[in-house]
N, C-alpha and C positions, 0 to 999 in steps of 0.2 A: 640154379639148374632147374629146368622145367620138367625133366623126367620123361620127355618124349623120346621115342626111339629114333627119330630122324636127326637127333643132335649128333649122333656118332656116324662115322663113315661105315658103309655097309660091310665091305670086306676088301681084301686085296684082289687085284685082277688075276686071272689065270695066266694071261699072256699079254705081251706088249709088242706093238709094231711101231718102229720109229725110223727116222731117216739117218743118213750117214753122220750127221753132226753129233749124234748120241752114241756113237761107236767108240767109246773109250773104256779103259780098264776099270776105273772106279764105278761107273754106271753098270757095267756088266757084272762086276763082283757084287754090287748091291742087289741086283736082280737075282743073281744066283743064290745069295744068302737068304733072300725072302722066298725063294722057290717059284719065281715068276719066269716063265719061258719068254724068250724075246726073239723077234725077227728084225734085225738091223743089218743092212748091207754093209759090207766092208769098204773101207776107203781104198782108193787105188794105190796110194803110197804105202799103206800097210800091207797090201797084197804083194807088192813088189819086194818089200823088205822080208816078208815071210818066205817068198820064193828064194831070195838070196841066202837066207839062213839055212834053208834045206830042212832036213828032218830033225834038227836040234831043237827047234822051237815047238815041236808038238804038232798036233793036227790043227787045221784051221777051224774057227768057230763055224757051226752049222748055219745055213741060211735057207729059208723056205721061200722060193720065188713066188709061188702061188699065193701065199699069205700076204706077201708084200704087194702084189697086184691088187688084192682086195683092199688093202690100206689106201692105196692110191685112188681107188674108186670111191671110197667113203670120203676121202679128203676133197675130191672134186665135187661131190654132192654138197658138202658143207660150204664150199666156196660159191657154188651156185645159189645156195640159200642166203648167203651173206650179201648177195647183190641187192637184196631187199634192205632198204635203209633202216627200217624199224628193227630188223634182226641184227644187222651189223652194229648198230649203236646201242642196242638193248634199251630202246626207248620205253618199252612197257616194263613196269617194275613188278607187277604181280605175276605170279607163275602161270595162272590160268589164262591171263590175257596174252602173255608171251607165247604160250602153247597155241592159242588160237591164231596168232600172227604167223607162227612157224607153219602151222597147218595150211593157212591160206597161201603162203608163199610156195609151199610144196605142191599144192593143187595147181597153182599158176604154172609152175615149172612142168608138171605132169601134162597139163593141157597143151602147152606149147610144143612138147616133144612129139 
């Protein structure tokens, strides 16, 4: 063990935004146990089942549409950055070189916009 502080994860996230594929009970229970708020849209099939059950199943899980829109914006930005081959394949192995490549790709995207 090297004793450096970067060997450990920093801490748990305050919140998580994910897509419909991660909307299942074990994941939501795990996040709830860890105290991590989540924004995950409901599946259309589960919404129909909840409406069919009526008030017996309890209230529907909360969903913040504005936070989900921000997630989509970040995801689109990352996909634009991945159009650069060096970023998509992680050709640069050193962190500072990769950061420079990512910065150059971001500047090119910014200049084209």
